[in-house]
C-alpha positions in Angstrom: 106.7 -15.1 -20.1 105.0 -17.7 -17.9 106.3 -21.2 -17.2 104.3 -23.8 -19.0 103.2 -25.5 -15.9 101.8 -22.2 -14.5 99.9 -21.1 -17.6 96.7 -22.9 -16.9 95.3 -20.6 -14.3 95.7 -17.5 -16.6 94.1 -19.5 -19.5 91.2 -20.6 -17.3 90.7 -17.0 -16.0 90.8 -15.5 -19.5 88.2 -18.1 -20.8 86.0 -17.5 -17.7 86.1 -13.8 -18.2 85.0 -14.0 -21.8 82.3 -16.4 -20.8 81.2 -14.2 -18.0 81.1 -11.1 -20.2 79.2 -12.9 -22.8 76.6 -14.2 -20.3 76.1 -10.9 -18.6 75.7 -9.0 -22.0 73.5 -11.6 -23.9 70.0 -10.1 -24.3 67.7 -11.2 -21.5 65.2 -13.8 -22.5 61.6 -12.9 -21.3 59.8 -15.2 -18.8 62.9 -16.9 -17.3 63.3 -14.8 -14.2 63.1 -16.7 -10.9 62.9 -14.4 -7.8 66.2 -14.6 -5.8 67.9 -16.7 -8.4 69.5 -13.7 -10.2 71.4 -12.4 -7.2 72.5 -16.0 -6.3 73.9 -16.4 -9.8 75.6 -13.1 -9.5 77.3 -14.0 -6.3 78.4 -17.4 -7.5 79.8 -16.2 -10.7 81.8 -13.4 -9.2 82.9 -15.8 -6.4 84.3 -18.1 -9.0 86.0 -15.1 -10.8 87.6 -14.0 -7.5 88.8 -17.5 -6.9 90.4 -17.7 -10.3 92.0 -14.3 -9.9 93.3 -15.1 -6.6 94.8 -18.3 -8.0 96.6 -16.3 -10.7 97.7 -13.5 -8.2 99.0 -16.0 -5.7 101.1 -17.8 -8.2 102.5 -14.8 -10.1 102.5 -11.8 -7.8 105.4 -10.5 -5.9 102.9 -9.2 -3.2 103.1 -10.8 0.2 100.7 -13.6 0.8 97.5 -12.8 2.6 95.6 -9.6 2.7 97.5 -7.7 0.0 96.5 -10.3 -2.6 92.9 -10.6 -1.3 92.5 -6.9 -1.3 93.9 -6.6 -4.8 91.7 -9.4 -6.1 88.5 -8.0 -4.6 89.3 -4.5 -5.8 89.8 -5.8 -9.4 86.6 -7.8 -9.3 84.7 -4.7 -7.9 86.0 -2.6 -10.8 85.1 -5.3 -13.3 81.7 -5.9 -11.8 80.8 -2.2 -11.9 82.0 -1.9 -15.5 80.1 -5.0 -16.4 76.8 -3.5 -14.8 77.5 -0.1 -16.5 77.8 -1.6 -19.9 74.8 -3.9 -19.8 72.3 -1.3 -21.1 74.1 -1.3 -24.4 73.0 -5.0 -24.7 69.4 -4.3 -23.8 69.9 -5.3 -20.2 69.6 -3.1 -17.0 72.2 -1.7 -14.8 71.4 -2.7 -11.3 73.2 -1.7 -8.1 71.8 -4.8 -6.3 73.5 -7.0 -9.0 76.7 -5.3 -8.2 76.2 -5.8 -4.5 75.5 -9.4 -5.1 78.8 -9.6 -7.1 80.6 -8.1 -4.2 79.0 -10.6 -1.8 80.6 -13.4 -3.9 83.9 -11.6 -4.2 84.3 -10.6 -0.5 83.2 -14.0 0.5 86.0 -15.7 -1.4 88.5 -13.0 -0.3 87.8 -13.6 3.3 87.9 -17.4 2.7 91.4 -16.9 1.1 92.5 -14.8 4.2 91.3 -17.5 6.6 92.9 -20.3 4.6 96.3 -18.5 4.5 96.1 -17.9 8.2 95.4 -21.5 9.0 98.1 -22.9 6.6 101.5 -23.5 8.2 104.2 -21.2 6.8 
């Protein structure tokens, strides 16, 4: 299926997805909210997810480099983030549109960074 030398990005992505899902669906502990920290954590967590997904797509995809891969990664992460927020009430947490927006800030930032990096890299 995948060459042995290229399997680590997929494995790391899978582990991260499981950890992210577990972290966002663990019942919220009372008294640990720090104003502003929640949105920052969302942005960073989904920036990392987007970076890992871009790494996998760039290695395995037959798409052209640049915007098709960045757009695909951001779209996949947007869908995952929406699904993540939508399912959180089943774990006693809240579905928050602002959390999804923070997720998108992280995803789009990494997507744009990838586009800039691919433009600056010599062909």
